[in-house]
N, C-alpha and C positions, 0 to 999 in steps of 0.2 A: 620823614626821611624819604628821599627819592630812591628809585630802583635802578639797579644795574641790569640791563636787558641784553642778553646774547641773542642777536638777530643775525642769522647766518644761513646761507645755502648749504645743503648737506646731501650726500648721496644716500641711497637706500641702506647701504652698509656702513654709514656713519663717518664718511670722510668729507672734509670741507674743501679739499683740493687734491689734485693728483700728486704723485710722488715728487714732481718738479715744482709744485706750488701753483700749477695751472688750474683753471676752473672752466675751461672751454666746454666741458661735458655738461655743464648746467645750462638749462634752457633760458635763452635770452629773448625768446619770442613765445607768444601764446596768451591765452586769456588771463593768466595769472599776472601778467605784466602791468595791467591797469591798476590792480590793487597795490602792487609794489611801488609803482610810480605815483600813486595817489595817496592811499592811506599811510604808506611808509615813506613818503617823500623826504622826510627829515633825514633818512638814512641813505639817500641817493647822493652821490658826489655832486658838488656844485656845478662842475663843467657838464655833467650829464643833464642836470636839471635845466641849465641854460640852453643846451641843444634841443631839449624837449619843449622849450618855451614855458617852463614852469618855475615855480619858486617853492622853497621849503616853508611850510606853514609855521614851524617852530612849536607845534602843539604836542608832539610825541617825545622828541629828544631835543636837548639844548647843548649836549656835550657828547663827544666821541672819544673813546680810547681804543687804540689799536697797537699791534706789535709792529716792529720795524719792517718785517717782510710784507705785511699788508700795506703799510705806508709807502714802501719803496716802489710799489706798482705804479703809483702816480708820480712820485718824486723822480723816478728814473726817466720819465718823459717830460720833466720840467714843471710838473704841477706840485707846487710846494704846499698848497692848502687845499687838499681835495674836498674837505668839508668846511669851506670858508664860512658857511652859514651856522656852524657850531663852534663851541670851544673845543679845540683839538689838543689831545694828549697822545704821545707816542711812547710806548714802553720800549726802552732799549738800554742795554748795558754798555754798548760800545760806540754807537754812532750818535753824534750830536751836531748836525748841521745847524747853522744859524738861520732860523726861519721865523720871521715876525708872525706872531699869532699861533705858533705851535709850541707847546710845552713838552720837552723831552724829560722822561723820568726813568730812573733805574729801579724804582720801588713802586711798581704798579699797585700792589695791594694797599700800601699806605696811602697812595694817591687816591685810589677809588674810595677807600674808607672816609677820607676827608671830603671828597666830592659828595658822597652820599649824605653827609651831615648838612650840606648847604641846601638852601631853598632852590627849587627849579624843577624842570621837567626831568624825565628819565635820562640815564646815561646809556649811550649806545656802545656796546662792546662789539666792535667791528671785526676783530680777529687778531690773530689767528688762533689755531688750536692750542698751541703752547701757552699763550696768554690766557685763554679761557680756562685751561687747566689750573694755572696759577691763581686765577681769580674765582675759581669755583666756589669757595666759601662765601663770596659776596654776591654771586649771581642770584637775582630774585626772580627772574623771568627768562624763559627760553622761547624764542620764536624761530622755529625751524622751517625753512623753505625746502622741504624734502623733494628732491628731484628724482624722476623715475630712471635712475641709472645706477649700476653697480660699478664702482671704480676698482674694487679688489684690493687696492692699497693706496696709500697717500697720507695726507695729514689728517689724523683723527680729530673728531669733534672737540675733544679735550686734550689733545696732544698726548704726551706721555705721563699725564698726571697719575699719581698712585691711585689704586682703587679706593673709592670712597662711597659710603652709603649716604647720598644726598637725595632725599626724596623730593620729587616734584609731582604735581597733580596736573593731568591734562584738563585744560579748561575750554579749548576750542580746536576744532579741526575744520579746515575748508578744503574742498576738493575742486580741482579745475580740470577742464577738458584736456588741457596740455599734459595732464598726468601729475602735475605738481600738487603737493599738499602743503598747506600752511598749518603747522601744529603749534599751539601755544600752551606752554606749561608754566605753572607758578610754583615757587618753592613752598613746600609744606613746612610750616614753622613748628618748632617744638623740640 
């Protein structure tokens, strides 16, 4: 069975975006960027990869699921398939534009459970916090790009999910001169 991986930038105090959904406080330059654009290229939007003259290797992720607010960032500027190199799913209960190659679902949990039973690479949980909270029972791995900033408020890592005792084990931490940490956790089974 393949994994659901929540790969996301986060502040020191656990927010994935500011109160307005913005993420400008997160570092877009620094020595950590080569790792993000190289090792995690499958999670880079297609138009960004093209601008960098790179392509996604398809070795880490082959599917992405994201909430409407995350998808709307690209959609609002005319990019209908931000992850055209992946199978794309958008969790939304209200909006369903007609976009070839994007599947809109109002039941993200059932969708993810079905995807996990298929063969393939990992599933990239792109965001946001509310969706991550809803999918917490299915998250197998967390890869947190912890940025050296305190936002004070905003969108929490797991939205407004009710308190849950879901143990994860830290398996790797990488430190960069930029101050960014990449922390990787795997779910403790049992």
